C-alpha positions as CSV (number, residue, x, y, z in Angstrom):
1,M,-12.4,229.6,285.2
2,K,-8.9,231.7,285.5
3,Q,-7.2,228.6,283.7
4,E,-9.9,229.0,280.5
5,N,-9.1,232.9,280.0
6,K,-5.3,231.8,280.5
7,S,-5.3,229.2,277.7
8,F,-7.3,232.0,275.3
9,C,-4.6,234.9,275.6
10,N,-2.4,232.1,275.0
11,R,-3.7,230.7,271.4
12,H,-4.1,234.7,270.7
13,V,-0.4,235.8,271.5
14,R,1.1,232.4,270.0
15,D,-0.6,233.3,267.1
16,P,-1.9,236.6,266.4
17,C,-0.8,236.6,262.2
18,R,-3.8,234.3,261.5
19,S,-6.5,236.1,264.1
20,F,-5.2,239.3,262.5
21,G,-5.7,237.5,258.8
22,R,-9.0,236.5,259.3
23,R,-10.2,239.7,261.4
24,C,-8.3,241.9,257.5
25,S,-10.8,239.1,255.2
26,R,-14.1,239.0,256.9
27,L,-14.2,242.7,256.3
28,V,-12.5,242.9,252.8
29,K,-15.9,240.7,252.6
30,E,-18.2,242.6,253.9
31,Q,-17.3,245.8,252.0
32,R,-17.1,244.0,248.9
33,A,-20.7,242.8,250.0
34,R,-21.6,246.6,250.7
35,F,-19.8,247.6,247.5
36,Y,-21.7,245.0,245.4
37,I,-25.1,245.9,246.9
38,L,-24.6,249.6,246.4
39,R,-23.4,249.1,242.8
40,R,-26.8,247.2,242.5
41,C,-28.8,250.2,244.2
42,I,-26.9,252.4,241.4
43,V,-27.4,250.7,238.7
44,M,-31.0,250.3,239.1
45,L,-31.9,253.7,239.6
46,V,-29.8,254.6,236.7
47,C,-31.5,252.1,234.5
48,W,-35.2,253.6,236.1
49,H,-34.3,256.6,235.1
50,E,-33.5,255.7,231.4
51,Y,-36.0,253.4,230.9
52,G,-38.8,254.4,233.4
53,D,-42.2,256.2,233.0
54,P,-42.3,259.1,231.1
């Protein structure tokens, strides 16, 4: 069990930039998806307000 942790830590210490880049790209994707959903909801509400039943 100790040996697994040691190799796991060594891998992250050896290449921290790759791990950081993956985390950043994942966060960017997540934020982009959230903004897309938010934008679609706002557009739907605006269109519903403009073209909804009088």
